[in-house]
N, C-alpha and C positions, 0 to 999 in steps of 0.2 A: 387575548385580543378581542375586539368587539364582535366578530362573527365566529369566534371559537377556533379560527385557524391561526396557527403560529408560524409566521413567515419571517425569517431572519436573513439579513444580508450581512456577511462578515467582511471586515476590512482590517488592515493591520498598519499601524504607524507607531513610532517610538517603542518598538518591540513589544507592543500590546495588541492582542487580538480583540477587536471590538465587535460586538453584535449590534447591528443597526435595525431598528424596527422597520420592516418592509410592509407593514400593514397597520400603521398607526391609525387609531380611530378618528383623528382629525382630518384624515385624507392626505396628510403630508407624504411626499415621496421620501425615499431613503436619503437623497441628497439634501432635502429640506430639513430632515431630522438631524443630519450632521451639522448643517448650518445653524440650526436652532441651539445646538450645544455650545456654540461660540468657541471660545478659547479653552474652555474647561478641559477637554481631552489632551490638549497640548501640555498641560501641567504634569502629565504622568509619563514615566519612562519605565518600561518593564525590566530594564537592566539595573535599576537602582535598588538597593537593599531596603530602603525605607518603604513603609506602607504607602499606598496611594493616597490615603487620607493625609498623611504627613507631607507627602510631595505636594499635594494640592494646597495645603495650608501654607507651606513655605513659599510657593509660587504665587498664590493669590494676592498677597499683599495687604489683606484686611483680616481682622480677627474672625475666626469661625464662631458661630453661635449655634448651639444645638436647638433644633426645632422640636418642641414637645407636642404630644398629642397624635402625631401621625405615625403610621407603621408601614412596613413593607413586608409583603408575603413573598418570600424568596422563591417559592415554587411557581408563582404566577408573575412575579415581578411588579405586582400592582402596589402603588402607594395609595393608602387610604387615610383620610383625615375626616373626623366626624362632621357630618352635615355638608361636606364638599364632595363633588364628583370624584370617583376614583381616577387615578392617573396611570398611564402606561409610560414606560421609559422611552426616550428617543434612542438612547444607546446604553449599552452595559458592557462590562468586562470583568474578568477575574484575574487575580494576581496572587501567585504563591508566595507566602512569607517564609523564606528558607529557614530562618532562625527558630521559628515556632512550629513549623509544619502545618500552619493554618492557611486558609485561603481567604483572601479579601475580595469582596464583590463590590463593584462600583456601578451605580445606576444613575443616569442623568435624566431628569424629568422636565416637563414644562415649568416655566417660571424660575428656572435655575435651581430647582430643588435637586439636591444631590445626596444620595444615600451611600454610606460605606458600611458594609455588613461583613463581619468576620465569622467564619465557620471553622469547625474542627474537621478532622479527617473523615468523620462520619456525616459531614454536612449539617451538623447541629449548630444553630446560631449561638455564638458566644457574645457578640456585641453588635449593636446597631446604632449608627450615628447618622442623623439626618440634619442637613444644613441647607442654607440657600446661598448660592454663589451667583450673584447678578451684578 
């Protein structure tokens, strides 16, 4: 976070525990961060066996296109794209993938940028898919 403090507000809906940024550098309140995510979080249900990425893709109604060039540092949750300011997520969550024993991380950033990151049981990144859902 911008001042080094990490403050998180937790909420739960659709059987998913979301972390809401309570100290967003834009000065937005947690409620405004939730509002800024729009309907994206409603596409996800923690009781479904499909990955969050697949759930979002099925519900979104438009093709997903991978955004190249940007990366997410999972330890800080910062999205970085060359020559652009770093972005902090409005909201994030994790989802256990029962069949593979992997964990999926979903992070929602400004501009509808959404990252889906899959990690193994040691929290090593297996895949990272970044798209824009606007």
